[in-house]
C-alpha positions as CSV (number, residue, x, y, z in Angstrom):
1,M,206.1,72.1,15.7
2,R,205.0,74.4,12.9
3,A,207.6,76.8,11.3
4,Y,206.6,80.4,10.7
5,D,208.2,82.9,8.5
6,T,206.4,85.9,9.8
7,N,208.3,88.3,12.1
8,P,207.0,87.9,15.7
9,E,206.1,91.6,15.9
10,I,204.1,91.4,12.7
11,K,202.5,88.2,14.0
12,A,201.5,89.9,17.2
13,M,200.0,92.8,15.2
14,Q,198.0,90.4,13.1
15,L,196.6,88.7,16.1
16,Q,195.6,92.0,17.7
17,I,193.8,93.0,14.5
18,R,192.0,89.6,14.3
19,R,190.9,89.9,17.9
20,S,189.6,93.4,17.4
21,M,187.3,92.3,14.5
22,T,183.7,91.4,15.0
23,P,182.5,87.9,14.1
24,G,180.8,89.4,11.0
25,Q,184.1,90.9,9.8
26,R,185.9,87.7,10.3
27,L,183.2,85.8,8.4
28,R,183.3,88.3,5.6
29,I,187.1,87.8,5.2
30,A,186.7,84.0,5.3
31,C,184.1,84.3,2.5
32,E,186.4,86.5,0.5
33,I,189.2,84.0,0.8
34,S,186.9,81.2,-0.2
35,D,185.8,83.1,-3.3
36,L,189.4,83.8,-4.2
37,A,190.2,80.1,-3.8
38,H,187.2,79.2,-6.0
39,D,188.3,81.7,-8.7
40,L,191.9,80.4,-8.7
41,R,190.8,76.8,-9.0
42,K,188.4,77.7,-11.8
43,A,191.2,79.6,-13.6
44,G,193.4,76.6,-13.2
45,I,190.8,74.3,-14.7
46,K,190.3,76.7,-17.7
47,R,194.1,76.8,-18.2
48,A,194.3,73.0,-18.2
49,H,191.3,72.6,-20.5
50,P,190.9,75.6,-22.7
51,E,188.6,73.7,-25.0
52,W,186.0,73.1,-22.2
53,S,182.7,75.0,-22.1
54,E,181.8,77.0,-19.0
55,R,179.5,74.2,-18.0
56,Q,182.2,71.6,-18.1
57,V,184.5,73.8,-16.1
58,V,181.8,74.3,-13.4
59,I,181.2,70.5,-13.3
60,E,184.9,69.8,-12.8
61,L,185.0,72.5,-10.1
62,L,182.2,70.8,-8.3
63,R,183.7,67.4,-8.8
64,L,187.0,68.5,-7.3
65,A,185.1,70.0,-4.3
66,F,182.8,67.0,-3.6
67,L,183.8,63.8,-5.4
68,P,186.9,61.7,-5.1
69,K,186.6,60.3,-8.7
70,P,185.7,61.8,-12.1
71,I,182.0,62.3,-12.7
72,P,180.4,59.4,-14.7
73,S,180.0,60.1,-18.4
74,W,176.2,59.6,-18.2
75,F,176.0,62.8,-15.9
76,K,177.7,65.0,-18.5
């Protein structure tokens, strides 16, 4: 069973709001959350590797998203 820290009344309000949204509104919010996650991960990479170029940061971002291992050196 999953533990929730949200007040049941607030949780009911959130559910009511989500149910009142159109599919397009829900998709827009999902995309905004995805963009935020992307920006946060990119900022974390930049913080961990301040010496990297923007290209290296983007390559690492893609690697983290799609590959289980580091990108081969011949690709960089």
